[in-house]
C-alpha positions as CSV (number, residue, x, y, z in Angstrom):
1,M,122.1,15.5,-21.2
2,P,119.8,12.7,-22.4
3,D,120.2,9.2,-21.0
4,I,121.7,6.8,-23.6
5,Q,119.9,4.0,-21.8
6,D,116.6,5.5,-22.9
7,E,117.4,5.3,-26.6
8,R,115.1,3.1,-28.6
9,E,116.2,-0.5,-29.5
10,D,115.2,-1.8,-32.9
11,R,116.3,-5.4,-33.0
12,G,113.1,-6.6,-31.3
13,I,114.7,-8.8,-28.7
14,A,113.4,-8.6,-25.1
15,L,115.7,-9.6,-22.3
16,D,114.6,-11.8,-19.4
17,R,117.1,-10.4,-16.8
18,V,119.4,-7.4,-16.7
19,G,120.9,-5.9,-13.6
20,V,123.8,-6.2,-11.1
21,K,125.4,-9.2,-9.5
22,G,128.3,-9.9,-7.1
23,L,127.4,-6.8,-5.1
24,S,128.5,-6.8,-1.5
25,H,126.0,-5.0,0.6
26,P,125.1,-5.0,4.3
27,V,121.6,-6.5,5.0
28,R,119.6,-7.1,8.1
29,I,118.0,-10.4,9.0
30,R,115.8,-11.5,11.9
31,D,116.4,-14.9,13.6
32,R,113.7,-17.2,15.0
33,S,113.7,-15.4,18.4
34,G,113.1,-12.0,16.7
35,R,116.6,-10.7,17.2
36,E,118.0,-8.6,14.3
37,H,121.5,-9.1,12.9
38,E,123.5,-7.2,10.3
39,V,125.4,-9.5,7.9
40,A,127.4,-9.1,4.7
41,G,125.2,-10.1,1.8
42,T,126.0,-10.8,-1.8
43,V,123.3,-9.4,-4.0
44,R,122.1,-10.2,-7.5
45,A,119.2,-7.9,-8.6
46,F,117.5,-7.7,-12.0
47,V,114.6,-6.6,-14.1
48,S,113.2,-7.8,-17.4
49,L,113.9,-5.4,-20.3
50,P,111.3,-4.8,-23.0
51,A,112.4,-5.3,-26.7
52,Q,112.2,-1.6,-27.5
53,A,114.4,-0.5,-24.5
54,R,118.1,-0.3,-25.1
55,A,119.4,-0.7,-21.5
56,T,118.4,-0.3,-17.9
57,H,119.7,2.2,-15.3
58,M,122.0,0.1,-13.2
59,S,122.5,2.8,-10.5
60,R,118.8,2.6,-9.6
61,F,119.3,-0.9,-8.2
62,L,121.9,0.4,-5.7
63,A,119.8,3.4,-4.8
64,A,116.9,1.2,-4.0
65,L,119.1,-1.1,-1.9
66,S,120.6,1.8,0.0
67,R,117.1,2.8,1.1
68,Q,116.3,-0.7,2.3
69,S,116.7,-0.9,6.1
70,A,114.1,-3.4,7.2
71,P,115.1,-7.0,8.0
72,L,114.8,-9.2,4.9
73,D,111.6,-11.2,4.8
74,G,108.7,-11.6,2.3
75,G,107.2,-8.2,3.1
76,S,110.4,-6.2,2.8
77,L,111.6,-7.9,-0.3
78,R,108.3,-7.4,-2.0
79,S,108.4,-3.7,-1.2
80,L,111.9,-3.5,-2.5
81,L,111.0,-5.2,-5.8
82,E,108.0,-3.0,-6.2
83,E,110.3,0.1,-5.9
84,I,112.8,-1.4,-8.3
85,R,110.1,-2.4,-10.8
86,E,108.4,1.0,-10.7
87,G,111.7,3.0,-10.7
88,L,112.9,1.2,-13.8
89,G,109.5,0.8,-15.5
90,A,110.0,-2.9,-15.9
91,P,107.4,-5.7,-16.2
92,S,109.2,-7.8,-13.6
93,A,111.9,-7.6,-11.0
94,G,113.9,-10.1,-8.9
95,I,116.6,-10.2,-6.3
96,E,118.8,-12.9,-4.8
97,V,120.7,-12.3,-1.5
98,S,123.1,-14.9,-0.1
99,F,124.7,-14.5,3.3
100,P,126.3,-16.4,6.2
101,F,123.8,-17.5,8.8
102,F,125.1,-18.5,12.3
103,V,123.4,-21.1,14.5
104,D,124.2,-21.9,18.1
105,K,125.4,-25.4,18.8
106,T,125.7,-27.4,22.0
107,A,128.0,-30.4,22.1
108,P,126.2,-33.7,22.9
109,S,128.1,-34.8,26.0
110,T,129.9,-31.8,27.6
111,G,127.4,-29.2,26.6
112,S,130.2,-27.0,25.2
113,R,128.7,-24.1,23.2
114,S,129.9,-22.8,19.9
115,T,128.6,-21.1,16.7
116,M,128.3,-22.8,13.3
117,A,128.1,-21.0,10.0
118,C,125.6,-22.1,7.4
119,E,125.0,-20.5,4.0
120,A,121.6,-18.9,3.5
121,R,119.9,-17.6,0.3
122,L,116.7,-15.6,-0.3
123,H,115.4,-15.4,-3.9
124,A,112.4,-13.2,-4.7
125,V,110.6,-12.5,-8.0
126,L,107.8,-10.0,-8.6
127,D,105.8,-10.1,-11.9
128,S,102.1,-11.0,-12.0
129,S,102.6,-12.5,-8.6
130,F,105.3,-12.5,-5.8
131,R,107.3,-15.6,-5.1
132,L,109.9,-16.0,-2.3
133,T,112.4,-18.9,-2.2
134,T,114.2,-19.6,1.1
135,G,117.3,-21.8,1.1
136,V,120.1,-23.0,3.3
137,R,123.3,-25.1,2.8
138,V,124.2,-27.0,6.0
139,P,127.2,-29.1,6.9
140,V,126.4,-32.6,8.2
141,M,128.1,-35.8,9.1
142,T,127.4,-39.1,7.2
143,L,128.5,-42.6,7.7
144,C,128.8,-45.0,4.8
145,P,126.5,-48.0,5.1
146,C,128.9,-50.2,3.1
147,S,131.8,-49.5,5.4
148,V,129.6,-50.3,8.5
149,R,128.8,-53.7,7.1
150,A,132.4,-54.5,6.2
151,Q,133.9,-56.9,8.8
152,G,136.4,-55.3,11.2
153,L,135.7,-51.7,10.1
154,P,134.1,-49.1,12.4
155,G,132.5,-47.2,9.6
156,L,133.7,-44.5,7.2
157,A,132.7,-41.1,8.5
158,Q,132.7,-38.1,6.1
159,R,131.5,-34.5,6.1
160,G,128.8,-33.6,3.7
161,Y,126.5,-30.6,2.8
162,V,122.8,-30.6,2.3
163,S,121.1,-27.8,0.4
164,V,117.4,-27.2,0.8
165,S,115.3,-24.5,-1.0
166,V,111.6,-24.1,-0.4
167,R,108.6,-21.9,-1.5
168,S,105.9,-21.9,1.2
169,A,102.5,-20.4,1.8
170,R,103.5,-20.1,5.5
171,A,106.6,-18.5,7.0
172,V,109.6,-20.7,7.1
173,T,112.6,-19.6,9.2
174,L,116.2,-20.4,8.3
175,E,116.5,-22.2,11.7
176,D,113.5,-24.4,10.7
177,L,115.4,-25.6,7.5
178,V,118.7,-26.1,9.4
179,D,116.9,-28.3,12.0
180,L,115.2,-30.3,9.2
181,V,118.5,-30.9,7.5
182,E,120.3,-32.1,10.6
183,R,117.5,-34.5,11.4
184,C,118.0,-36.1,8.0
185,A,121.7,-36.9,8.2
186,S,123.7,-39.5,10.2
187,S,124.6,-36.7,12.6
188,P,124.9,-32.9,12.9
189,V,128.4,-31.4,13.0
190,Y,129.7,-29.1,15.7
191,P,132.5,-26.6,15.6
192,L,133.6,-27.4,19.2
193,L,133.9,-31.0,20.5
194,R,135.8,-32.6,23.4
195,A,136.9,-36.2,23.3
196,E,133.7,-37.5,25.0
197,D,131.6,-35.5,22.5
198,E,133.4,-37.1,19.6
199,R,132.8,-40.6,21.0
200,A,129.1,-39.8,21.5
201,L,128.9,-38.3,18.0
202,L,130.4,-41.3,16.3
203,A,128.2,-43.7,18.3
204,S,125.1,-41.8,17.2
205,A,126.3,-41.8,13.5
206,L,127.1,-45.5,13.6
207,A,123.5,-46.2,14.6
208,R,122.3,-44.3,11.5
209,P,124.5,-45.0,8.4
210,L,123.2,-43.2,5.3
211,F,123.9,-42.8,1.6
212,V,123.3,-39.4,0.0
213,E,120.2,-40.9,-1.5
214,D,118.9,-41.7,2.0
215,I,119.5,-38.1,3.1
216,V,117.6,-36.6,0.2
217,R,114.7,-39.0,0.6
218,N,114.6,-38.2,4.4
219,A,114.5,-34.5,3.6
220,A,111.9,-34.9,0.9
221,Q,109.7,-37.0,3.2
222,A,110.0,-34.3,6.0
223,L,109.1,-31.5,3.5
224,D,106.2,-33.5,2.1
225,G,104.8,-33.6,5.7
226,T,105.3,-29.9,6.3
227,D,102.2,-27.7,6.0
228,G,102.4,-24.9,3.4
229,I,105.3,-26.2,1.3
230,E,104.4,-25.5,-2.3
231,W,107.8,-26.3,-3.9
232,Y,111.2,-27.6,-2.8
233,E,114.6,-28.7,-4.0
234,V,117.0,-30.8,-2.0
235,E,120.6,-31.8,-2.8
236,A,123.0,-33.7,-0.7
237,E,126.7,-33.9,-1.3
238,N,129.3,-36.1,0.4
239,L,132.9,-35.0,0.3
240,E,134.2,-38.6,-0.1
241,S,137.2,-39.3,2.2
242,A,138.2,-42.5,0.4
243,H,137.7,-41.3,-3.2
244,D,138.9,-38.3,-5.2
245,H,135.3,-37.3,-6.1
246,S,132.1,-36.3,-4.3
247,A,128.8,-38.2,-4.3
248,F,125.5,-36.4,-4.7
249,A,121.8,-36.9,-5.0
250,S,119.0,-34.4,-5.5
251,C,115.2,-34.1,-6.1
252,E,112.7,-31.4,-6.9
253,R,109.0,-31.4,-6.2
254,G,106.1,-29.0,-6.7
255,R,105.4,-26.2,-9.2
């Protein structure tokens, strides 16, 4: 039986991306120490479709993913995209994998240990070149500078999120990006805190009140000073505790 997908298309319209999205699939990642972990990934994979091709073969994406067993990094993602591109006869291929990434946290005073979840994303494209984007979304604590200056107020603390995505000529680990983000905020956040930890955390944040604009500029300055960074995008969002909206700022630099 002939494949209907292989029928000729006569409207003359090429498509930039066709594929699968929202696919839950187990993936392996490697942390900074070299340990491997299996996590639940959400996958979006695609190829470009020439004007004369009616459709692509969606099942071949899943077949290629099922054969992928190496931890996700630049090398394994490039090999996967080469397989997808060749198997589908496409000019270009791409994949985006998002997954939870867990970092170990130690409370500032008591040393209580806990594990904090961040969101991670790897986005790779293969056409005339290979490009890998590594991203994280990290919870942080911010303290409003306006409230700190208001007489009689201890300062308005709020939780926020900072998202950083980079393309780099050198290897960048997810932990590297999490560390960078936490240095740019008023304070990190911790899943487990005792009373003395909370006091220490608030005192640290009071010494460094920041707007979302400050956080983004701090991150941009840190990335500008990091060897190998070719492109980055930063966005900070504060979940305002005194308003019914969020505040945000962002910037993008590079190619």
